[in-house]
Every structure is written in structure tokens, then in C-alpha cells.
Backbone bond lengths (Angstrom), bond angles and torsions (degrees), N, CA, C in turn:
res aa  C-N    CA-C-N  psi(-1)  N-CA   C-N-CA  omega(-1)  CA-C   N-CA-C  phi
1 M - - - 1.444 - - 1.527 108.68 -
2 S 1.214 119.83 83.31 1.430 118.73 -179.09 1.532 106.05 -140.35
3 T 1.358 118.31 125.69 1.431 121.47 -178.09 1.519 112.39 -65.70
4 G 1.336 112.90 136.10 1.467 118.96 174.46 1.528 113.14 76.35
5 Q 1.300 121.87 -0.45 1.436 121.90 -176.81 1.523 115.29 -113.30
6 T 1.297 114.23 13.52 1.462 119.28 -174.43 1.603 106.83 -145.36
7 N 1.340 111.29 147.95 1.494 120.36 176.53 1.549 107.04 -104.41
8 N 1.292 120.35 5.02 1.428 125.03 -174.90 1.570 110.07 -71.99
9 P 1.294 120.16 107.71 1.487 118.06 -177.60 1.574 110.56 -69.67
10 N 1.330 117.75 -11.12 1.528 119.35 176.42 1.444 111.05 -82.70
11 D 1.351 121.73 -12.62 1.407 123.94 176.06 1.525 110.25 -64.25
12 P 1.343 118.65 128.55 1.449 119.03 -173.88 1.619 109.14 -68.00
13 L 1.222 120.34 -16.18 1.465 118.81 177.21 1.504 111.44 -106.36
14 H 1.315 119.90 15.43 1.467 125.64 174.91 1.572 107.41 -59.99
15 G 1.321 114.34 122.67 1.459 123.83 179.76 1.458 116.63 78.32
16 I 1.344 119.56 13.37 1.371 121.40 177.64 1.557 107.57 -117.12
17 T 1.282 115.88 119.21 1.478 121.95 -175.09 1.564 107.99 -78.93
18 L 1.271 112.43 161.43 1.503 121.14 178.06 1.480 109.78 -62.47
19 E 1.363 115.83 -40.30 1.451 117.77 172.89 1.469 116.61 -56.53
20 M 1.314 115.95 -41.05 1.441 121.33 179.32 1.476 110.37 -65.61
21 I 1.284 117.59 -39.63 1.513 122.07 178.96 1.538 110.19 -65.68
22 V 1.345 120.43 -48.06 1.427 123.89 -178.41 1.515 110.14 -63.70
23 T 1.288 118.13 -41.16 1.497 126.51 178.93 1.462 110.20 -61.55
24 R 1.328 116.69 -46.08 1.534 123.40 -178.11 1.501 109.26 -66.90
25 L 1.308 117.88 -42.85 1.450 124.53 -179.40 1.595 107.22 -64.45
26 L 1.284 111.04 -46.26 1.490 116.65 -178.97 1.520 111.40 -60.61
27 D 1.285 119.53 -44.91 1.476 121.16 178.89 1.476 112.00 -68.35
28 H 1.396 117.77 -31.43 1.497 118.55 177.93 1.572 113.08 -76.42
29 Y 1.341 115.52 -46.91 1.437 118.12 -173.73 1.539 114.86 -103.03
30 G 1.325 120.08 -28.18 1.488 118.97 -170.92 1.549 109.21 83.81
31 W 1.361 115.98 157.66 1.500 119.66 -176.89 1.512 109.65 -60.77
32 E 1.362 118.39 -45.44 1.463 120.06 -172.39 1.572 112.81 -61.28
33 K 1.290 115.40 -46.42 1.422 118.40 -179.89 1.525 113.79 -73.64
34 L 1.362 114.57 -33.74 1.530 121.41 171.64 1.480 109.89 -58.91
35 G 1.354 117.53 -45.77 1.431 123.42 178.48 1.541 114.00 -59.15
36 R 1.453 116.16 -35.29 1.383 118.93 175.82 1.477 116.54 -75.70
37 K 1.354 114.00 -31.55 1.499 120.21 176.72 1.432 112.88 -69.05
38 I 1.310 115.68 -40.04 1.487 123.33 -177.86 1.524 107.80 -131.89
39 A 1.258 113.94 102.19 1.535 121.19 -171.14 1.494 111.29 -78.47
40 I 1.377 116.05 75.61 1.483 122.10 172.65 1.460 105.19 -124.36
41 N 1.426 115.01 147.81 1.455 119.46 -174.51 1.554 112.05 -65.81
42 C 1.351 118.83 -28.19 1.437 119.00 -175.17 1.602 111.04 -67.30
43 F 1.321 115.27 -13.26 1.377 119.19 174.60 1.604 114.49 -102.21
44 K 1.317 113.02 -10.89 1.491 118.61 -176.65 1.576 117.96 -107.52
45 K 1.319 110.70 -35.74 1.462 118.15 -176.01 1.484 113.85 -111.91
46 D 1.356 116.33 105.13 1.448 123.94 178.97 1.624 108.16 55.46
47 P 1.264 117.96 57.02 1.531 117.52 -171.81 1.514 111.40 -76.18
48 S 1.299 113.02 149.84 1.442 123.57 168.84 1.460 107.60 -150.58
49 I 1.374 117.34 160.69 1.415 126.34 178.84 1.616 108.43 -61.80
50 K 1.355 113.77 -47.03 1.450 117.91 -178.44 1.562 114.83 -61.29
51 S 1.295 114.34 -46.72 1.501 117.58 177.45 1.527 111.68 -65.53
52 S 1.314 116.35 -38.93 1.413 120.69 179.65 1.552 112.74 -63.30
53 L 1.316 115.95 -42.27 1.448 124.20 -177.02 1.522 104.37 -67.27
54 T 1.288 121.68 -39.64 1.527 125.96 -178.55 1.518 108.32 -63.79
55 F 1.327 114.02 -47.31 1.526 116.71 -179.81 1.519 111.22 -64.62
56 L 1.388 112.54 -48.40 1.432 114.94 -175.94 1.511 118.80 -61.39
57 R 1.316 112.55 -33.68 1.528 120.13 177.59 1.465 110.96 -71.41
58 K 1.266 121.14 -18.54 1.503 125.75 -178.54 1.547 112.39 -101.71
59 T 1.315 113.49 -10.26 1.425 118.24 -169.74 1.633 109.83 -128.26
60 P 1.245 118.70 85.17 1.541 124.91 -173.69 1.577 111.07 -49.28
61 W 1.329 118.46 -49.80 1.440 120.46 -177.78 1.492 112.71 -57.09
62 A 1.368 119.65 -39.55 1.409 122.41 -172.39 1.636 105.77 -79.99
63 K 1.312 117.07 -34.56 1.444 121.41 177.23 1.557 108.82 -62.47
64 K 1.342 113.52 -42.09 1.513 118.36 178.65 1.536 111.23 -59.49
65 K 1.380 114.40 -41.79 1.454 118.65 178.61 1.533 113.78 -62.29
66 V 1.307 113.85 -39.95 1.494 119.53 -179.74 1.612 109.29 -69.98
67 E 1.287 115.10 -42.45 1.489 117.27 178.10 1.614 109.17 -64.47
68 T 1.288 116.15 -42.74 1.483 115.97 176.30 1.461 115.39 -59.84
69 L 1.355 115.18 -44.40 1.468 119.40 174.71 1.514 113.61 -58.61
70 Y 1.311 112.13 -42.34 1.473 118.46 179.84 1.567 109.87 -56.80
71 L 1.377 114.92 -47.36 1.453 120.06 -173.02 1.587 110.16 -72.88
72 R 1.416 117.01 -27.65 1.417 117.65 176.82 1.546 116.54 -88.15
73 T 1.261 114.02 -8.24 1.514 114.40 -177.64 1.497 109.11 -79.97
74 R 1.329 113.69 135.58 1.497 120.55 177.37 1.553 109.77 -95.82
75 F 1.308 113.09 93.85 1.472 120.46 -177.26 1.415 107.91 -70.06
76 P 1.355 118.86 156.06 1.514 122.70 177.00 1.548 112.85 -59.38
77 L 1.276 113.49 150.00 1.484 122.17 174.56 1.442 111.49 -85.88
78 T 1.312 115.25 150.63 1.518 120.90 175.38 1.533 106.09 -80.35
79 E 1.316 115.41 177.05 1.476 121.78 174.69 1.500 113.17 -56.53
80 K 1.419 114.15 -33.93 1.490 119.01 -178.85 1.489 111.64 -83.27
81 G 1.302 122.48 0.58 1.436 124.47 174.58 1.506 109.99 85.85
82 K 1.331 120.17 17.92 1.462 124.84 174.02 1.450 111.57 -108.86
83 R 1.363 117.11 148.42 1.439 122.48 178.37 1.567 105.92 -68.85
84 I 1.323 110.66 144.94 1.445 119.22 176.57 1.501 107.64 -74.44
85 K 1.313 117.37 133.13 1.470 123.66 177.98 1.453 110.15 -109.58
86 V 1.313 114.68 142.37 1.478 123.28 -179.97 1.579 107.40 -73.85
87 K 1.320 116.24 125.98 1.426 117.98 -175.14 1.546 107.41 -100.63
88 G 1.306 123.63 -24.33 1.502 119.52 179.57 1.459 105.07 178.62
89 K 1.337 112.96 -171.27 1.446 124.64 -173.39 1.581 108.68 -62.56
90 N 1.369 117.66 133.37 1.410 122.75 179.45 1.509 115.00 56.02
91 S 1.344 113.76 34.22 1.430 118.12 177.51 1.489 112.06 -62.77
92 N 1.308 119.38 145.18 1.511 117.88 179.70 1.564 108.68 -97.98
93 F 1.318 119.66 7.61 1.434 125.77 173.99 1.564 115.98 57.68
94 K 1.370 113.94 24.91 1.476 114.61 170.94 1.539 114.21 -78.67
95 C 1.203 116.28 156.17 1.459 123.05 -176.98 1.517 107.62 -94.23
């Protein structure tokens, strides 16, 4: 289960970039709660998406924790009863 490293369309993270994952988790939890859920400094000390992506791309164990949290998180449903999907960078998640 690694973003961007597989061509398997059955992979639940297929087509979802690490930036999309971090952005979605940030919008859902915020930096403070994200730092409590995954205790890594890039989420706790002067956090930014750019610094988090740099760290996660170099640190496989931390990237795995972020991917696992993303897959286990129950994101809000839209009015039509479907999960909101990230469309691209800085998406506002509107339907």
C-alpha cells in the first residue's frame, strides 16, 4: 500500500498522491489532532504540507502510518451518501 508506487487498480490508494492524503487528513483533523494521532515532529513543530511531504517521502515507516490513518478515517458523507473525493491540490472538498 504505497502511494504512487504501484499500477494495481485494486490498491485502495491507487491514483491518490501523498499530497492529497496529507491535505485531506489536515482538513479533517487539523495539525494539532493529526500530531496526536501520528506522533511525528513534522505534524507537531511548525507544521506545513511541504515539510511534511519532504519528511514522509524520505521516511517509509511514517508514510505507512499516514496512509493507514487515511484508509481508516471515516470522512464525512456528501448529501448523496458518497464519500468526498480529493480532486486535486488545495481542493475545497465541495460536491
